[in-house]
Phi, psi and omega in degrees: 000310180298319181295321180298317180291323177294328176296320176296321178296323178298319180297318179297318180296319180295318178298320178296320179295323179294321179292321180293325182294339180278348181286133180301141177095351178279125185289325184206166182285139180275122180229141178222114182291145178298320179296317178297322180298316180289322181295334179296335181284348177077201186293336181295324178295327177294319178295319179295324177296320177296318177302317182294320178296316179298318181297316180295319180296311180300315182297313182296313183295315181291324180298317179293318180296315181292324178297319177293323181292329182269005178297135185261130173249104187298331186262356185298305183292328176296319178294320178298318180298315181295319180295320180293317179297327180274358181075017181265070182292327178296320178294322178294319178296319179296322178297320179293320181292327179283341180259098185278087180208158178302322180296316181296318179293325178292315179293323178300319177296321178294321179296324180290345180258003180297135185109342177264170179304147183299327179296323178293321178296315181297319179295319179296319179296317180297320180296316178296321178300319179294321178295320180294321179294320179296326176294321179293330183277000181300125178087346182293326177298331177297323177296319178297321178296315179295320181299327179272326186280326184299311178298321179295322177294322176296318178293327175298317176298325177297313180296315180299317180296318180291322176298319179295320180296314180292328177295317177297324177296317181293326181281338182281339181067233180274353182262054181285127181237138179300320180299329179293327183269348189297323183299310180295320181291319176302312181299320181296315184282317185292318180295326177297312179298313180299316180296319179292320180298310181295318180296318180295316179297316180296323179294318178295315178302316182300313183291326177297314180293320180298318180296322180288324177295322177298324177294321178295319178300316178298319180294319178296317179296320180295318180290326177295318177296318179296322179294318179295326176294323179297323180294333179278336187297319182296336183279351181285000000 
């Protein structure tokens, strides 16, 4: 993601250089390599690149896991209801074991508690539901950390770059040269842009995953309620 946006920035810089080269009196065309642009940011840009890779990995891996967890089996609860009404608890347990999903594991726990008070069954289901949700949330906190740390790291690079620029100015005395200050100014500006880009992407990824996890939580609660209703039906 970060590399893609920097590529767009490279195109803008090249277009700007082409326009400047057309102005009379310009000795040569202005060109700025993308690699040179990133290298100007120093070690902080390397850390931000690592942050971006980690953020993309966490988002992709968690998105796939949550998508599988939220997959709907229209006939699953109907089959569970039929097995319970027919007294085929072993068949219901086998169905849950063959269906590798948080809902199936939650219902399997409820089936193993049949015969005990309904409050105990409900508590067991809720505990399994919480464990399943905690598994889905694994690594999501890392995205929140990157979303907050990346901009601050970029601002740190800004401060370091400006300190370097002013230090070079103080050491140059009356012989201040723009080229002398360019290194510090580049580092100051590039790290800010990089930190904001990584932070914004990580923040978006985090909110997408949180919203999908909330949908899974709602689905688990709905299936737990439906299962408890099924346990009441035979007594009617």
